[in-house]
VMD Tcl script that draws the C-alpha trace (Angstrom):
set ca {
  {124.43 7.59 99.32}
  {121.04 8.80 98.11}
  {119.92 12.02 99.72}
  {123.37 12.81 101.16}
  {125.28 15.99 100.50}
  {128.82 15.43 99.42}
  {131.45 17.13 101.53}
  {133.71 19.10 99.20}
  {137.42 19.66 99.62}
  {136.66 23.24 100.64}
  {134.19 22.10 103.32}
  {136.60 19.39 104.54}
  {139.29 22.04 104.99}
  {136.82 24.24 106.90}
  {136.02 21.31 109.26}
  {139.73 20.53 109.65}
  {140.45 24.14 110.57}
  {137.88 23.96 113.38}
  {138.53 20.34 114.43}
  {139.26 21.30 118.01}
  {135.54 22.00 118.27}
  {135.28 18.28 118.96}
  {136.58 19.05 122.43}
  {132.91 19.66 123.22}
  {132.50 15.87 123.21}
  {134.86 15.21 126.12}
  {132.18 14.54 128.74}
  {130.18 12.20 126.52}
  {133.35 10.51 125.27}
  {134.32 9.66 128.87}
  {130.98 7.84 129.29}
  {131.73 5.39 126.49}
  {135.51 5.05 126.59}
  {135.61 2.37 129.35}
  {133.00 0.29 127.49}
  {134.93 0.52 124.21}
  {138.26 -0.30 125.83}
  {136.82 -3.38 127.58}
  {135.19 -4.63 124.42}
  {138.37 -4.15 122.42}
  {140.35 -6.10 125.01}
  {138.10 -9.11 124.36}
  {138.40 -8.69 120.60}
  {142.21 -8.60 120.72}
  {142.21 -11.82 122.79}
  {140.12 -13.48 120.06}
  {142.52 -12.17 117.39}
  {145.45 -13.71 119.22}
  {143.84 -17.14 119.05}
  {143.36 -16.97 115.26}
  {144.78 -13.98 113.34}
  {143.68 -15.30 109.95}
  {140.09 -15.87 111.11}
  {140.12 -12.40 112.58}
  {141.33 -10.88 109.32}
  {138.57 -12.62 107.35}
  {135.80 -11.51 109.73}
  {137.11 -7.95 109.75}
  {137.20 -7.71 105.96}
  {133.84 -9.42 105.43}
  {132.09 -7.30 108.02}
  {133.39 -4.14 106.36}
  {132.59 -5.19 102.80}
  {129.03 -6.12 103.78}
  {128.44 -2.89 105.71}
  {127.13 -0.38 103.10}
  {123.66 0.72 104.18}
  {123.37 -2.23 106.53}
  {122.36 -2.04 110.18}
  {125.06 -3.04 112.66}
  {123.20 -6.02 114.07}
  {122.39 -7.37 110.59}
  {125.93 -6.75 109.50}
  {127.26 -8.96 112.31}
  {124.95 -11.81 111.16}
  {125.92 -11.42 107.52}
  {129.69 -11.35 108.23}
  {129.44 -14.59 110.18}
  {127.37 -16.24 107.45}
  {129.73 -15.13 104.70}
  {132.68 -16.57 106.59}
  {130.93 -19.84 107.41}
  {129.89 -20.39 103.79}
  {132.95 -18.96 102.12}
  {133.57 -22.10 100.06}
  {129.97 -22.02 98.74}
  {130.11 -18.46 97.36}
  {130.21 -19.43 93.67}
  {128.11 -16.64 92.13}
  {126.78 -13.14 92.68}
  {123.28 -14.57 93.04}
  {124.45 -16.99 95.80}
  {125.99 -14.13 97.73}
  {123.00 -11.88 97.24}
  {120.60 -14.57 98.48}
  {122.76 -15.04 101.55}
  {122.78 -11.29 102.20}
  {118.99 -11.19 101.92}
  {118.34 -14.03 104.38}
  {116.72 -13.11 107.72}
  {115.90 -9.67 106.26}
  {119.57 -8.64 106.62}
  {119.78 -7.33 103.05}
  {119.28 -3.77 101.91}
  {118.81 -1.99 98.60}
  {122.56 -2.10 98.20}
  {122.79 -5.89 98.52}
  {123.21 -6.42 94.78}
  {126.21 -4.07 94.64}
  {127.66 -5.59 97.79}
  {127.30 -9.10 96.36}
  {129.07 -8.14 93.14}
  {131.91 -6.49 95.11}
  {132.38 -9.55 97.33}
  {132.28 -11.96 94.37}
  {134.81 -9.89 92.44}
  {137.09 -9.84 95.56}
  {136.84 -13.51 96.45}
  {140.43 -14.43 95.51}
  {141.77 -11.77 97.79}
  {139.31 -12.48 100.57}
  {140.02 -16.22 100.61}
  {143.77 -15.64 100.85}
  {143.73 -12.61 103.12}
  {146.38 -12.32 105.84}
  {147.77 -9.22 107.48}
  {146.52 -5.98 106.02}
  {146.15 -2.27 106.79}
  {144.20 0.61 105.30}
  {147.00 1.58 102.89}
  {147.21 -2.00 101.54}
  {143.45 -2.33 101.14}
  {143.22 1.03 99.33}
  {146.04 -0.06 97.04}
  {144.21 -3.29 96.27}
  {141.06 -1.28 95.52}
  {142.89 1.00 93.08}
  {144.50 -2.05 91.44}
  {141.09 -3.66 90.88}
  {141.92 -6.62 93.11}
  {139.45 -5.53 95.74}
  {136.00 -4.09 94.94}
  {133.73 -2.21 97.28}
  {136.66 -1.12 99.39}
  {136.23 2.62 99.45}
  {137.95 4.74 102.03}
  {135.25 4.22 104.70}
  {135.11 0.43 104.17}
  {138.89 0.01 104.13}
  {139.25 2.08 107.36}
  {136.56 -0.04 109.02}
  {138.22 -3.34 108.03}
  {141.68 -2.08 109.02}
  {140.61 -0.91 112.44}
  {138.74 -4.10 113.21}
  {141.95 -5.95 112.36}
  {144.42 -3.49 113.88}
  {143.02 -0.76 116.15}
  {146.27 1.17 115.91}
  {146.10 1.65 112.13}
  {146.28 5.28 110.92}
  {142.76 5.66 109.54}
  {139.29 6.80 110.57}
  {135.89 5.36 109.56}
  {133.64 8.16 108.40}
  {130.17 6.77 108.01}
  {126.86 8.67 108.06}
  {126.69 8.80 111.87}
  {130.27 10.07 112.16}
  {129.87 12.72 109.51}
  {126.54 13.95 110.81}
  {127.97 14.28 114.32}
  {131.29 15.87 113.27}
  {129.66 18.46 110.99}
  {127.04 19.33 113.61}
  {129.60 19.61 116.42}
  {132.27 21.52 114.50}
  {130.29 23.68 112.06}
  {126.83 23.69 113.63}
  {125.21 22.36 110.40}
  {122.54 19.69 110.22}
  {122.22 17.21 107.37}
  {123.25 13.84 105.96}
  {126.68 13.80 104.47}
  {129.00 11.66 102.40}
  {132.71 12.10 101.69}
  {135.37 10.50 99.49}
  {138.72 11.05 97.84}
  {140.79 14.09 98.82}
  {138.10 15.41 101.14}
  {138.06 12.12 103.00}
  {141.82 12.22 103.45}
  {141.68 15.78 104.78}
  {139.11 14.85 107.42}
  {140.85 11.56 108.27}
  {144.18 13.31 108.86}
  {142.56 16.08 110.91}
  {140.77 13.56 113.09}
  {143.94 11.54 113.64}
  {145.81 14.66 114.68}
  {143.02 15.63 117.04}
  {142.91 12.13 118.49}
  {146.69 12.14 119.03}
  {146.71 15.54 120.66}
  {143.77 14.85 123.01}
  {144.14 11.14 123.77}
  {147.83 10.46 123.31}
  {148.67 6.79 123.02}
  {145.01 5.65 122.82}
  {144.30 3.50 119.77}
  {142.77 5.59 116.92}
  {140.03 2.96 116.65}
  {139.09 3.45 120.28}
  {138.56 7.17 119.69}
  {136.65 6.69 116.44}
  {134.48 3.96 117.95}
  {133.80 6.06 121.04}
  {132.77 9.05 118.90}
  {130.48 6.74 116.93}
  {128.82 5.72 120.20}
  {128.40 9.37 121.24}
  {126.82 10.35 117.93}
  {124.44 7.32 117.92}
  {123.69 7.64 121.62}
  {124.34 3.96 122.30}
  {127.06 1.38 122.75}
  {127.17 -1.74 120.57}
  {129.63 -4.50 121.44}
  {131.71 -5.67 118.51}
  {132.76 -8.99 120.04}
  {129.99 -10.91 118.29}
  {131.63 -10.15 114.91}
  {134.46 -12.45 115.89}
  {132.78 -15.16 118.01}
}
mol new
graphics top color blue
foreach p $ca { graphics top sphere $p radius 0.5 }
foreach p [lrange $ca 0 end-1] q [lrange $ca 1 end] { graphics top cylinder $p $q radius 0.2 }
display resetview
């Protein structure tokens, strides 16, 4: 991401060592937890009606997410799903992404990633973060970095062992734990270090709560607002 500072392995280890500093979020987390739980209950009911449809929407929403606003991303995911059989070129996908001003400067790259991944997308069934990351490394899936795969996996299965670390999450975590301001990005080993530390913190503080519930609630705290995810799947 342009203008973002990359979190190094050394910095990720420093954050992980102080991860209990996230305990400062408890009061704000409790404000959003009931909203997130209620929204997820509706989402899981929709998944039960059509697991394959749910998998498709989860994956398309995540793949279309880079540098896209949440509300625009919802619109794009639904359009991509509805016109899946028509996606015959990168240009077609890019035009669809740019409709209704939903596109961003990254739309060209997103379109190429989706077009490259169409065989996998059109035949997608059950998946988790590990599977998606394997497909990415095998060249079967494109645009499925660690953040995107975590997002797709949690939308499909909120109990998956992963954590979505986007700009809002990283900014809030670094500020809360280390007291540093800035815009951050993370990948590779550093991402894994943070992801594992956050999962351990979530387990120790919230027990049997879905990891996605905790990640989503933190995202709400750091953004200062709650956004229902039900519309992704309607």
